C-alpha positions in Angstrom: 75.5 109.7 79.7 76.9 111.8 82.5 74.4 113.6 84.9 75.9 117.5 84.5 73.6 119.5 86.9 73.0 118.8 90.4 69.5 118.8 90.3 69.6 115.8 88.3 71.8 114.3 90.2 69.8 114.9 93.2 66.7 113.7 91.2 68.4 110.3 90.3 69.6 110.0 94.2 66.1 109.9 95.2 65.3 107.6 92.8 67.7 104.8 94.0 66.4 105.7 97.6 63.2 105.1 96.2 64.3 101.7 94.9 65.1 100.3 98.0 62.3 101.9 100.1 64.3 104.6 101.7 62.9 107.7 102.8 66.4 109.6 103.1 70.2 109.3 102.9 73.2 111.1 104.4 76.0 112.5 102.9 79.3 113.0 104.8 82.5 114.5 103.5 84.0 111.0 105.0 86.3 108.6 103.5 86.6 104.6 104.9 89.2 106.0 107.4 87.5 109.1 109.1 90.0 111.2 106.7 90.5 115.1 106.9 91.3 115.0 103.2 89.7 112.2 101.2 90.6 111.4 97.4 88.5 112.2 94.4 86.6 109.2 95.2 85.1 110.4 98.1 83.9 113.7 96.8 80.5 112.7 97.5 79.0 116.2 98.8 80.6 118.2 96.5 79.4 116.2 93.5 75.9 116.3 94.9 76.7 120.0 96.2 78.7 121.5 94.4 80.3 122.4 98.4 83.9 122.6 98.0 84.8 123.5 102.0 86.7 120.3 103.5 84.3 119.7 106.9 80.2 119.4 106.0 77.5 117.0 105.6 74.4 117.5 103.2 70.8 115.1 104.4 68.2 114.6 101.5 64.8 112.9 102.2 62.3 112.2 98.9 60.9 115.9 99.3 63.8 117.6 101.2 67.5 118.3 101.5 69.8 120.2 103.7 73.3 121.2 103.6 75.2 121.3 107.1 78.0 124.1 107.7 79.8 125.5 110.4 80.3 129.4 110.5 83.6 128.4 108.8 81.6 128.4 105.6 78.8 130.4 105.6 79.6 132.1 102.8 81.0 129.4 100.8 78.0 127.3 100.5 75.6 129.9 99.7 78.2 131.4 96.8 78.4 127.0 95.7 75.0 125.6 97.0 71.9 126.3 94.8 69.5 127.0 97.6 66.7 125.9 95.6 67.7 122.1 96.0 69.2 122.5 99.4 68.4 124.6 102.6 71.3 126.2 104.2 71.9 125.2 108.0 74.0 126.2 110.7 76.4 123.8 113.0 76.2 122.9 115.8 73.0 125.2 116.7 71.1 123.7 113.5 71.0 119.6 114.2 70.7 116.7 111.8 68.3 114.6 114.6 65.9 118.2 114.6 65.9 118.6 110.7 65.4 114.6 109.9 62.7 115.3 113.1 61.0 117.8 111.3 60.9 116.9 107.6 59.2 113.4 108.0 56.7 111.6 109.3 56.8 108.4 112.0 58.0 105.2 110.3 60.3 107.1 108.0 63.9 105.1 107.4 66.9 107.2 106.7 69.6 105.1 105.4 73.9 105.8 106.2 76.8 104.6 104.4 78.3 102.3 107.7 81.7 102.8 106.1 81.6 106.3 106.3 80.5 107.5 109.6 81.2 106.0 113.5 79.5 104.0 115.9 79.5 107.5 118.3 77.8 109.1 115.3 74.8 106.7 114.6 74.3 106.0 118.9 73.7 109.4 118.9 71.9 110.0 116.4 69.5 106.8 116.9 68.5 108.1 120.6 67.8 111.6 119.0 64.9 110.4 116.4 64.4 107.1 117.6 61.5 108.5 119.6 60.2 110.2 116.7 59.3 106.8 115.2 62.3 106.9 112.3 64.5 104.3 112.0 68.7 104.7 110.8 69.7 101.8 108.8 73.2 100.9 107.6 72.9 100.7 103.8 74.1 97.3 101.7 75.8 99.6 99.6 76.2 103.5 99.0 73.0 104.9 97.0 75.0 108.6 96.1 77.4 105.5 94.3 75.3 103.7 92.6 73.7 106.8 90.7 77.8 108.5 90.3 78.5 107.0 86.6 81.8 108.9 86.5 83.1 108.4 90.0 86.8 108.2 89.9 88.6 104.8 90.9 90.5 104.7 93.8 94.2 105.9 93.4 96.3 103.7 92.2 99.7 104.8 93.1 102.7 102.9 94.2 103.0 103.3 98.5 106.9 103.5 98.8 109.2 103.2 102.1 110.0 106.3 104.4 113.0 105.8 105.3 114.2 105.1 109.2 116.7 107.8 109.1 114.2 110.4 108.6 111.7 107.9 111.1 113.9 107.5 113.8 112.4 104.9 114.8 112.0 100.9 112.6 108.9 99.4 112.3 109.6 96.4 113.8 110.6 98.5 117.1 106.7 100.3 116.6 104.6 97.2 116.3 106.6 95.5 119.5 105.3 98.5 121.4 101.6 98.4 120.2 102.2 94.5 121.3 103.2 95.1 124.5 100.0 98.2 124.8 97.5 94.7 123.3 99.0 92.2 125.9 99.2 94.8 129.0 95.3 95.8 127.9 94.1 91.6 128.0 93.3 92.2 123.7 95.1 90.1 121.0 94.6 92.7 118.1 93.9 96.1 117.1 92.6 97.7 113.8 94.1 100.1 112.9 92.3 102.2 109.9 93.7 105.9 109.7 95.5 106.2 106.9 98.0 108.8 109.0 98.8 106.4 112.1 99.2 103.1 109.4 102.2 105.4 107.4 103.7 105.5 110.8 103.5 102.7 112.0 104.9 101.1 109.1 107.5 103.5 107.8 105.5 103.6 104.7 103.8 106.6 102.9 101.6 107.2 99.3 100.4 109.5 97.0 96.5 108.8 97.7 95.0 111.6 99.5 96.2 115.2 98.1 97.7 117.5 101.0 99.0 113.6 103.0 101.7 111.7 101.9 99.2 108.2 103.1 98.6 104.9 100.6 94.6 103.5 101.1 95.2 100.5 103.4 94.1 98.9 106.5 96.2 97.0 108.9 95.6 94.7 111.8 98.4 94.5 115.0 98.3 91.3 116.7 100.2 90.3 120.0 103.0 88.7 119.2 103.9 91.8 116.9 103.2 90.7 113.7 101.0 92.4 111.0 98.4 92.4 108.1 98.5 94.9 106.1 95.5 94.8 103.8 96.2 97.7 100.5 95.5 97.3 96.7 98.3 94.5 95.0 99.3 97.2 92.4 100.6 100.1 95.0 103.0 97.4 96.7 106.3 97.1 95.3 109.6 94.8 95.3 111.3 97.3 97.8 108.4 97.7 99.4 107.9 94.3 100.5 111.4 93.6 101.4 111.3 96.8 103.8 108.0 95.2 105.7 109.5 92.0 106.1 108.0 88.4 107.4 106.4 89.9 109.9 103.7 91.8 107.8 101.6 89.8 105.9 100.4 91.7 102.5 96.7 90.8 102.0 94.6 92.0 99.3 92.5 95.6 100.3 89.6 93.5 99.6 89.9 91.0 101.4 89.7 93.5 104.7 86.2 92.8 105.6 86.5 89.4 105.4 89.8 89.5 107.2 87.9 91.4 110.3 85.9 87.9 110.4 89.2 86.0 111.0 88.6 87.0 115.1 85.7 85.1 116.8 86.0 84.8 120.5 89.6 86.7 120.0 89.4 90.6 122.1 90.4 93.0 119.5 90.1 96.9 119.9 89.4 99.5 117.7 89.6 103.2 117.7 86.0 105.1 118.1 86.7 108.5 116.3 88.3 106.3 113.4 86.9 102.6 113.6 83.6 103.1 111.3 80.6 101.3 112.0 81.7 98.6 109.2 84.3 97.3 110.5 82.8 96.8 113.7 79.6 95.1 111.8 81.7 93.2 110.8 83.8 92.0 113.2 80.8 91.2 115.3 79.5 89.1 112.1 82.9 87.7 113.1 81.9 86.4 116.9 85.0 88.7 117.9 85.0 90.3 121.0 85.8 94.2 120.7 86.3 97.4 122.3 86.5 101.5 121.8 90.2 102.4 123.0 92.2 105.2 121.3 94.5 103.8 118.4 97.8 103.2 120.3 99.7 104.8 117.7 98.2 108.4 117.7 100.5 109.6 121.1 103.1 107.6 120.6 103.3 109.3 116.8 102.8 112.9 118.1 105.5 113.0 120.4 108.2 113.2 118.1 111.9 111.4 118.2 115.3 112.9 117.4 115.2 112.3 114.0 111.7 113.5 113.4 113.0 116.7 115.4 115.5 117.6 113.2 114.3 116.7 110.2 111.5 118.9 110.6 114.2 121.7 111.0 115.9 121.1 108.3 112.4 121.2 106.3 111.5 124.6 108.1 114.8 125.7 107.3 114.4 125.8 103.4 110.9 126.6 103.8 111.3 129.7 105.3 113.6 130.9 102.5 110.8 130.6 99.9 108.3 132.0 102.0 110.6 134.8 102.7 111.4 135.2 99.1 107.9 135.1 98.5 107.0 137.8 100.5 109.8 139.8 98.9 108.4 139.9 96.0 104.9 140.3 96.8 106.3 143.8 98.4 107.9 144.5 95.0 105.2 143.5 93.1 101.8 143.8 94.2 101.4 148.0 94.9 100.7 148.1 90.9 97.7 146.4 91.8 97.7 143.5 89.0 98.6 140.8 91.1 95.6 138.3 91.9 95.2 135.7 94.7 95.6 132.6 92.7 98.2 134.4 91.2 100.5 134.8 94.2 99.6 130.9 95.7 100.8 129.8 92.3 104.5 132.1 92.6 104.9 131.2 97.0 104.8 127.3 95.2 106.9 127.9 92.5 109.6 129.0 94.7 108.6 126.2 97.4 109.7 124.2 94.1 113.4 125.5 93.9 114.1 125.8 97.9 114.0 121.7 98.0 112.9 118.1 98.2 109.0 119.5 98.0 106.3 116.6 97.4 103.0 118.2 98.0 101.2 121.3 99.9 100.3 120.0 103.0 96.9 121.9 102.7 95.4 124.3 100.2 97.2 127.6 100.7 94.8 130.4 102.0 96.1 133.4 99.3 93.7 135.7 100.9 93.1 139.4 100.0 91.0 142.7 101.4 87.5 141.3 102.7 88.6 137.5 102.1 90.9 137.4 105.2 88.3 138.1 107.1 87.4 134.2 106.2 89.8 132.2 108.1 89.4 129.2 106.2 89.2 131.1 102.2 89.9 129.0 100.0 90.3 130.5 96.6 89.8 129.5 93.0 88.6 130.9 89.4 85.3 132.2 90.9 86.3 133.9 94.0 89.6 135.0 92.9 90.1 138.7 93.1 93.1 141.5 92.6 95.1 142.2 95.7 94.0 145.8 96.3 96.9 148.1 97.4 96.7 149.4 100.4 95.4 146.7 102.1 95.8 143.6 103.9 96.6 140.3 103.0 96.6 137.3 104.5 98.4 133.9 103.5 98.3 130.1 105.3 100.2 127.7 103.7 102.5 124.5 104.2 104.4 122.0 102.2 105.3 118.5 102.4 108.7 117.9 102.2 110.0 114.1 103.2 111.6 115.9 106.0 109.1 117.5 108.5 105.1 118.9 107.4 105.0 122.9 108.1 102.5 125.4 108.0 102.9 128.6 108.8 100.6 132.0 107.9 101.7 135.4 107.1 99.8 139.1 107.0 101.3 141.4 105.3 100.7 145.1 104.1 100.1 145.9 100.8 101.8 149.4 99.6 100.9 151.8 96.7 103.4 152.9 94.7 103.1 156.3 96.3 103.2 154.9 99.6 100.3 154.4 102.4 99.9 152.7 105.9 98.0 150.9 107.8 94.7 152.2 109.8 95.1 152.6 113.3 92.8 150.0 113.8 94.9 147.7 111.8 97.9 147.9 113.9 95.9 147.7 116.6 94.5 144.3 116.2 97.8 142.9 114.7 100.3 144.0 117.5 97.2 142.5 119.6 97.0 138.9 117.8 101.3 139.5 118.1 101.0 140.0 121.2 99.3 136.8 122.1 101.7 135.1 119.6 104.2 135.7 122.1 102.6 134.7 125.3 102.1 131.1 123.9 105.8 131.4 122.4 106.7 131.8 125.7 104.4 129.5 128.5 105.8 127.9 130.8 103.4 125.3 132.5 103.4 122.1 134.3 104.1 118.5 132.6 99.9 117.6 133.1 99.3 120.5 130.9 95.9 120.5 128.6 95.6 122.6 124.8 92.9 123.9 126.6 94.2 125.5 129.6 97.1 127.3 127.6 94.5 129.1 124.9 93.5 132.3 126.6 97.0 133.3 126.8 96.6 134.0 123.3 93.1 135.4 123.4 93.7 137.8 126.4 95.1 141.3 124.5 92.0 140.8 122.2 89.5 139.7 124.5 90.8 143.6 126.7 89.7 145.1 123.1 86.2 143.6 123.3 87.3 141.2 120.5 88.1 137.7 120.1 88.4 134.8 117.1 86.3 132.0 116.3 89.3 129.2 115.2 91.4 127.2 117.8 94.8 128.7 118.4 96.7 126.1 117.5 96.8 122.0 116.8 98.9 119.3 116.3 101.4 118.6 113.2 102.7 115.0 111.9 105.8 114.5 110.7 105.5 114.0 106.8 102.0 112.9 107.5 98.9 115.0 108.2 99.2 118.5 109.0 96.4 118.1 111.1 97.3 116.0 113.6 96.1 115.3 117.7 95.9 114.0 120.5 97.4 117.7 121.6 95.2 121.4 120.4 95.1 124.3 122.2 91.9 125.9 122.3 89.2 127.0 124.0 88.3 124.1 126.3 84.3 124.0 125.5 81.7 122.9 122.6 83.2 120.0 122.5 86.1 120.4 120.5 88.6 117.3 120.2 91.9 117.3 121.8 91.8 120.3 123.8 92.2 118.2 127.6 94.7 115.6 125.5 97.8 116.3 127.9 101.0 118.1 126.0 103.9 115.9 126.4 107.4 117.3 125.4 107.8 116.0 121.6 104.7 117.3 120.5 104.4 120.1 117.4 102.1 122.3 117.5 100.7 125.4 115.4 100.7 128.8 117.4 98.1 130.8 115.5 96.0 133.4 117.0 94.1 135.7 115.1 91.6 138.4 114.4 89.0 138.8 111.9 86.8 142.2 110.6 84.0 140.8 108.5 84.4 142.7 104.7 87.1 144.6 105.6 90.6 142.5 106.7 91.7 139.6 108.3 95.2 138.9 111.2 96.9 135.7 111.4 100.2 134.8 113.1 101.5 131.4 112.7 104.4 129.9 113.3 105.3 126.2 115.0 106.5 124.9 117.8 108.1 122.1 119.8 106.7 120.9 123.6 110.1 120.9 125.4 111.3 120.4 129.3 112.3 123.9 130.5 115.1 123.8 133.1 113.9 126.3 135.9 116.0 126.4 138.9 114.3 125.5 142.0 111.2 123.8 140.3 108.6 121.4 142.0 108.2 119.1 139.1 108.9 118.4 136.0 107.7 121.7 133.6 107.5 122.2 129.8 107.7 125.3 127.3 107.6 126.1 123.6 110.5 126.1 121.0 110.2 128.1 117.8 110.3 126.1 114.3 109.4 128.7 112.1 111.6 131.5 110.8 110.4 133.4 108.6 109.8 137.8 109.4 106.9 139.3 110.4 105.5 143.1 108.7 106.8 145.3 111.2 104.8 147.5 109.5 102.0 146.9 111.2 103.0 146.7 114.7 101.9 150.0 116.8 105.3 149.2 118.6 103.7 151.9 122.0 101.8 148.3 122.8 104.7 146.2 122.9 106.5 145.5 126.1 110.0 145.9 126.6 109.7 142.1 127.1 108.0 141.9 123.9 110.0 144.0 121.7 113.2 141.7 123.0 111.5 138.5 122.3 110.6 139.8 118.5 114.2 141.3 117.8 116.0 138.1 119.1 113.6 136.2 117.1 114.0 138.0 113.5 117.9 137.6 114.8 117.5 133.9 114.7 115.3 134.0 110.9 118.3 136.4 110.0 121.3 133.7 110.6 119.3 130.5 109.5 118.1 132.4 105.9 120.7 134.6 104.8 123.5 131.9 104.4 120.0 130.3 102.1 119.5 133.9 99.9 121.3 135.8 97.7 120.8 139.4 96.6 117.8 141.7 96.6 116.7 138.9 98.6 119.1 138.8 101.3 118.7 142.0 101.4 115.0 141.9 102.1 115.3 139.8 105.2 118.3 141.5 106.4 116.1 144.8 106.3 113.2 143.0 107.4 114.9 141.9 111.0 116.2 144.2 111.6 115.8 145.2 115.6 112.1 147.3 116.0 
């Protein structure tokens, strides 16, 4: 019998905890690989609470329950989660440790799934609750799964080969580099659980997770450059077997835990951010001497080779044409007031499908009208969907997954009325300040060794002058037909423990450039292009200097620009950018679409 209400599901979980002699359980949005996006089988938080955001967690005791989300989801969590069942807690202000101490007595035993949490997470939590006499206990199996009677099975989709022509380097070459790293560090093997790292290392892709073309699997790489791939047998095709060759042994995914027990007295490395407790426990039980080190594929994966760079440019060219066609369609149809957010997102997807080998979107499209645009991570659904009102701002943040590359672009546009209208002075001021910050990042030049946290202020300075700011990062790394959010690089304020802000920027890294501004319940603004980190030639330079080359080519809405706030240099940047947009897109477009791009890219 299916439990249709969240109240019934919560009750069933509590009964299961009682049966196991437990006093509580922690439910994250996570899978065994610590992925950003997870398969349906791992959507435990959504099943239990109804929350559909991409970040957050819940904690349930026999008498209390709470859901923890950050400021991005303050509105969404209240819309989707019953406050009679779950308290709303805001992170980082509210901590899980403090809440557990608040609602539990001494002697409480709180369980967690060791395959869904990292060692550092458990260690930090134990330090917080241990003095209160509360014990954190790894569950033998997930108690929520025991009561989720219609839990979907993991995807059985076949994995497929990512052609070397697009990858730019063979898997054998990549494994040889990992073997050298192992030898240099006196290690025998490294466990690679991150799905995008596995896909990059073996030049394979999959269809197991929405928005990210990866296959559910694990890899162990040995110091002789051989590897073991643990993957469900039904996902392995003859083509994949041939591609992997004799140096990669294919084993059943179910044999992974046992495989970790085969390293007695061997030195094995796991990444602290992706190596869950279950992996460490299995290595320890097998007698391995394990240590935590960053996954050796991460930096290599982030530094794109020439083939990956060219592929990304090719993907951006077709993506830019699709987005431009959508913006023209929106300009023509939206003033009537009959287009809603869902319809707009669907139309954009239609244009992308017409313009190339689209395999998926790279994330859920943020199609946000009026006040919804003030929510940086707004996700439209049937309940939240509204008509796009004329005389308002509309923000669309979207991307595509193409075999050649992964795209991510945000455009903020003015929605006119049939009789004509104009943005307010405040809207134009804020849009122009965001644009000025965007230009500063695009034109930044910095010495080798600079990290993203050191250049973040360039994007915010003009907003700060007006006494405003934005609460998200300015840029994230982007993969090559892989994760749209890829580390280690990140452009963000170097405070609050933000991962990646201290990571050095290297030539070949692709990042987003996306400053913004958000006025609650009124409007939101974000301008996002992707940029490639490149070496810059400076006459007389003392040392090596880097900068960015723009990769995204779609017109920026000039109706929202207050020209008097721009310097001559900034106007020149905008005119040069639009000239390049015109040169790239006009040959791909026809009739009204071509005329629209030509009009929108005229000099300011």
